C-alpha positions in Angstrom: 197.3 34.9 50.1 196.4 31.5 48.8 195.5 31.3 45.1 191.7 30.8 44.7 192.2 27.4 42.9 194.0 25.9 45.9 191.5 26.7 48.7 190.3 23.6 50.6 186.6 23.0 50.9 185.0 24.8 53.8 183.8 22.8 56.8 181.8 25.7 58.1 180.4 28.9 56.5 179.7 32.0 58.4 177.6 34.6 56.5 178.4 38.1 57.5 176.5 39.7 54.6 175.4 43.2 55.6 177.3 43.1 58.9 180.1 45.4 60.1 183.4 43.6 60.4 183.3 43.7 64.2 179.9 42.0 64.3 181.1 39.3 61.8 184.1 38.7 64.1 181.8 38.2 67.1 179.7 35.8 65.1 182.8 33.9 63.9 184.0 33.5 67.5 180.6 32.2 68.5 180.3 29.7 65.5 183.9 28.3 65.8 184.0 27.9 69.5 183.7 24.1 69.5 185.3 23.5 66.1 188.2 21.1 66.2 191.7 22.2 65.0 192.0 22.2 61.2 188.4 23.2 60.6 188.3 25.3 57.4 185.9 28.3 57.9 184.5 30.3 55.0 183.4 33.8 56.1 181.2 35.8 53.7 181.8 39.5 54.3 180.5 42.7 52.6 182.1 45.3 54.9 185.0 47.0 53.2 187.0 46.7 56.4 186.9 42.9 56.3 190.0 42.3 54.1 192.0 44.0 56.9 190.0 42.9 59.9 189.8 39.2 59.2 193.5 38.6 58.7 194.3 40.7 61.8 191.7 38.8 63.9 193.2 35.4 62.7 196.7 36.6 63.7 195.6 37.8 67.1 193.6 34.7 67.9 196.1 32.1 66.6 194.1 31.1 63.5 195.6 30.7 60.0 194.2 33.1 57.4 194.0 31.3 54.1 193.1 34.4 52.1 190.2 35.7 50.2 188.5 34.5 47.0 188.2 37.2 44.4 184.9 37.5 42.7 183.5 39.6 39.8 180.9 42.1 40.7 178.7 43.5 38.0 178.5 47.3 38.1 176.1 48.6 35.4 177.4 52.0 34.1 175.6 54.2 31.6 176.8 57.5 30.4 176.5 60.0 27.5 179.7 61.4 26.0 179.5 65.2 26.0 181.6 67.4 23.8 182.8 70.3 25.9 183.0 73.8 24.5 186.1 74.4 22.5 187.1 77.3 24.7 186.4 77.8 28.4 187.6 80.5 30.7 188.0 79.6 34.4 188.6 82.2 37.0 191.0 81.3 39.8 191.2 83.3 42.9 194.7 81.9 43.5 196.9 79.8 41.3 200.4 78.4 41.5 202.0 78.2 38.1 205.2 76.3 39.1 207.3 79.2 37.7 207.0 81.7 40.5 207.4 81.0 44.3 204.3 83.0 45.2 200.7 82.4 44.3 199.2 84.4 41.5 195.9 86.1 42.5 192.8 86.8 40.5 193.8 84.8 37.3 191.7 83.8 34.3 192.8 80.5 32.8 191.8 79.7 29.2 191.3 76.0 28.4 191.2 75.2 24.7 190.9 71.7 23.3 191.2 70.1 26.7 194.5 71.8 27.4 195.4 74.8 29.5 196.3 77.6 27.3 196.9 81.2 28.3 196.5 82.9 31.7 196.0 86.6 32.4 195.0 88.8 35.3 191.3 88.6 35.9 189.2 90.9 33.8 191.8 91.5 31.0 189.4 90.5 28.3 189.9 86.7 28.1 186.2 85.8 28.6 
């Protein structure tokens, strides 16, 4: 991939915002049909498949893929920190403990302070 600072100016921009990658590729083929060799095309894509589809399409059609320009996307996140209970008992119908070859069945797992503590057969008074 070419570093973002060394991209040549685009001669043509094809906006594929909101389009599937396949539709963008069809639009690209239509728009660059009469473009002379050496034309730099900037394709705007929002489909997550585009970073794979565009280089592959360029390879298959004999074009040179210059790479993508990274951009920052603002993602507003809001959360509230919740303090979990100090002790939680989780019942597992089956559990592999990495000590035995077979699965343990009907197991209660005690989680204390964010760490797995003891285990016991279900109903042995851990809850």
